N, C-alpha and C positions, 0 to 999 in steps of 0.2 A: 430437586428442582421443582418449581411450581409453574403452572401455566400463567399466562398474562392475566393480571387481576383486573378488577373493575376500574382501577385508575390507569389502566394501560401500562402497567409495569411488569416486566419479566424479571423475576428474582431467582437467585440461586445461591447455594452455599459454595464458596470457592473450594473448600476441601472436598466437596463431592463431585467436582468437575472431572470427568474421566479423560486425563491427558492421553492415555493409551487406549484407544478404541479402534475397532475395525471400521475403516472408512472405505467408501466406494463412490461410484458415479451414478448409481441408479436409485430409484425411489425407495427401494428397500432399506437404504442407508439414511434416509431422511430422519432427523431427530425432531423433537418438539420445537427446537429453536429454528431449524431449517423450515419446517412447516409454517411457523409464525412469520418468519422473514419473507418467505416466498409468497404466502397468501396476502400479506399486507402490501407487498410490492405490487402484486397483480391488481389488487383493489385500487391502489393509487394510480396505476397506469389506466385502468378502466375509467376512473373519475377525471382523467385529464390533468393530473397534478404535474406530470412531466411536460417539458417543453416540446417533446417529440417522441414518437415511437421508434422501435428498432426494425421496422419492416424493410427499410432501405439499407440495412447493414449487411455487409458480406465480408468474408475473410479469405485469404489465400496464404499458403505456405511458400515462403521465398526459398528457392533452391540454394543449397550451399552447406557449409560446415555446420552452422548453427541452426538452420531451418527456422528463421524468424517467422512469426505469424503477423502478416500485415492485415489491417482492418480498414474497410471502407465504411465510414460513419459520418457522412458529410455534415449533418446538422449539429454534430458535437461542437464544431468550431464556429458556427454562425448563430446558434440558439443557446447562448450561455451567459451567465453573469460576467460583467466586465472584471477581469482580474485586477488586483491591487498593485499599486506602485511600491515594490519592495526594494529597499536600498541597503538593508543591513541584515546580517545573519541572526541577530538578536534584537530585531526591531520590536519595540514595546507594543502591546495590545492597545488599539485606539478605539474606544467605545463609540466614537463619532462615525466610524466607518462600518461597512457591512460586517455583521458577525452572525453567528448561528442563534443568538438570542432574539434576532429580529425576523426570523422566518415565519411563514404562515403555519398555523396549526395543522393544515392539511399536509404539510411536508413531513410531519412527525409520524413515523410508523409505530414506534413504541419506545418505552424507556427501559433501562436496565438498572437493576440494583443488586449489589453484592450483599448477601445476608451474612454479616459478621457480628461479632460481639459489640462492636462500636457502630453507631449509625454512620452510613457512608453516603456519599453524594449519589444522586441519580445521574446516569449517563443516558444520552439520547441517540437513538438510531433514526436518521432522517433520510429521505430520498436524495439522491443526487439528481437535481431536476434536468441535468444534461448528461444522461447516463452513457457510459462507455459500453457496458454490456449488461446482460440480464442480471437482476438482483443488485445492481450498483447502488450502494448506500454509503452514508457517512456515519461513522461512530464518533460522536463528540463527547469526550470525557468531561464530566462535571462542567457543563457549559457556563453555569453561573459564576464560576471562578474567573472567567475571562482570561484564560491562559493564552499566551502567544503560541505560535506554531514552533515549539521547541519540544522535541521528543523526550519523554521522561520514563524512568523505570516504572513508576506507578501506572501510567497510561499504557505502557507496553505490556505490563502484567494483565491489565484488562483485555488487551487485544489477544494475548495468548489464551486467556480463559474463553473469550468469545470464539476463537478458532476451535478450541476444544469442545465447545458446545455443539458444533456442527459435525455431522457424520459424513460430509461430502468432501472428497479429495479435491474437488474443483474450486473450493473457496480460497481466495487469495486476499491478502491485505497489502496495500501499497500506501506509502506516505512520502511527501516531499518536504524537505526543510525549506525555510526561507532561502532565497537565492538559488533554489534548485527546482523552480517552477511551482512552488506553493502559490495558490491563487488567493487564499484567504488567510489572514494572520489571526486565526483563532484555532486552537489545537483541535485537530481532527485527523481521522484515518479513513481511507477508502477501503471498503470490502466489496467484492463482487465474485460471481461465479464465472470461471473461464474453463470451458470444456475443450481445451486444446492441448496438443502435445508441445509444450513450450521448451525452449532451449535449456532452462534451468532444471529440468527434470533429472538430469544425470550428472549434476555437479559433484565434484569431489573436492576435498580440502586438505591443506597441510597445517598442522597445529602451530600457532604462533606463541600464545601464552594464555593462561587462564582458560576461559571457554571460547577463545577467539581463534578462528581459522583464516588462512589465506586461501581463497578459492583458486583451484588449479586451472580450471577450464571455463571460467566465466568469460563473457565478451570483453570486459574491461577489468582492471585491477579492483578487486572487491574483497570484503571481509564477510565471514559467516559465523553464526552462532546456532546452537540447536538445543531445544528443550527435550530432554530425555527423562532421566529419573529424578532430576533435581526439581525443587519447587519453582514455579514460574517466576516469582520475584527474584530468585537468585540469578536465573538466566537473564531477566530483564535488567538487573542491576549491572551485570557484566556488559550488556549492550550500552547502558547509559555511561559507563566509564569511558567507553570508546567515543560515544557522542560528545562527552565533555572534552575529550582531547581534540576532536574536530572543531568544536566551538572555540576552544582556546587558540586554535591555529587558524581560525576564520575559514574553515573548509566546509562548504555546503555538502549535503548528502541526501541520498534517497534511500528508503528502507522498504523492504518487502518481506512478507511472511507467508509461509505455505507449508503443507505437509510433504515430507520426502524421506529418503533414506539417510542414515547417518553419513556424514561427510567422509568418514574413513572406511565405509563399507560399500561393496558393490552389490546392491540389492534393489529389487523392484518394489519392496514394501515401503509404505509411508508410515514408518514407525516413530518418527520424530517430527517436531515442528521446527522448521528452519527460519532463521531471521538473517537476511542479507543486508549489509550496510555498504552502500556504494559511495565512497567519497568522490567529489567531482569539482569541476570548475564552476565559478559563480555565473549567474545570469541576473543582471540588474534591471530594474525598472518594471514596466508593465509587460506581462506575457502577451506578445502580439500574435494573434491568431487569425487576423482578418485580412482579406484582400484589400490593399490600399495602394497598388501601383508598384510596390517594391517586390523584389525577388524573394519570396518566402522559401524557407527550407521545407522539405517534404514533411517533416515531423519535428516535434520538440522532444529532446532527450530528457524525459522525466523518469519517474519510478517505473512505470509500465515498460518503457523502452529500455532504459539502462539496466533495470533490475530483472525484468521478466523476459525480455526479448519479444514483447507484444507491442506492435507498432501501429497505433491509430494514425493514419496518414492524413495530414492537413490538406495538401495539394492533391485533389482527387484525380487530376490528370496523370499523376505519377503512380497512383495505386496499381494499375495493371503491369507496370514495367519496372518498379523499384527493385533493385538487386541487393544482394548481400553486401557487395562493395559499397553501394550507396548508403546503406544503413551503417556499416562500420565506419565510414568516413565521418558521419555525424556523431556517432557514439564516441569515437576516438577523440574528437575535438573537445568533448565535455569531460573525458576521463582524466584522472591524474596521470602524470608521466611516470615512467618506471622509477626515476630518481625520487620524485615526490612521494610515491607509494612506499619505497624502501625507507625513507626518512620517517614516514608515519609508522611503519612497523617497529622501528626502533623505539619510538615514543610509547607504543602500545606495550612492548616488552617491559618497559620501565614501570608501567602503571598497573599491569595485571599480575 
């Protein structure tokens, strides 16, 4: 791996990325990649690139079985770009609308290049100008391709490699499909550091087929994959096969990635990278996050909420009192029914 060069490009050889590395939560585990991301993020915050700071943010653990983590971050929902009007799971990219080729140069932290035998696209790491948490960035794979927000094996492989470049167990990736609260129809993935004991830390799984598991103790019916000894592309290709099934059946989905123990092992070690796929009900139109006289729900059930159990609360009056029952009522509304999930499992068994 090389340091970022004079052209602001961080490059690496994919075959040299250490999938199995000791990870932790302290500075001793920072890698060159962590140092770069964090220092550039801090510089952008100091320069006023973000629409707000995180000084007003606070969190609380919600008592209950899952121990959801609620977040108070009031400016997240009032100081952000207006979301797009999404009406289709495979809505084409529209160059006339906002996309990540139109952002200011100040929002670009650095670029990433995979050093392979064939020249590859440059990928861009940019700030999320309305951050959820410390280090919140967007990874935009090959932005010049103008790909819509449809998750692919190629881009997931990049995400797995980026996750492996970090030595911190607190790094998480989240992604929303269209109709699942994606705000911009230009392929992108959220990365951020979350130093919390989240509900997904102790997930177990039952094997369905191929590399796919049904999660036994997740908040809602969900699927899981894990990167262990296999090449990242093989793992990502298995995920894409399931994504393709979801697209064919018009099922929106949220995806999260993080380090954890194997699904079939009771261990506190973070020896694999997990990918969770949460099939869910659709949400059409513009993601409404603003006070306008209507009764808003306390939060939106997107990837952080459905996938991680991390709940940024929109209605700040509900932050101190929101309960596990309140959270589960909203998550359950967006989840597939037991019957729908069982039908999906049948399709997965046929294809994997």
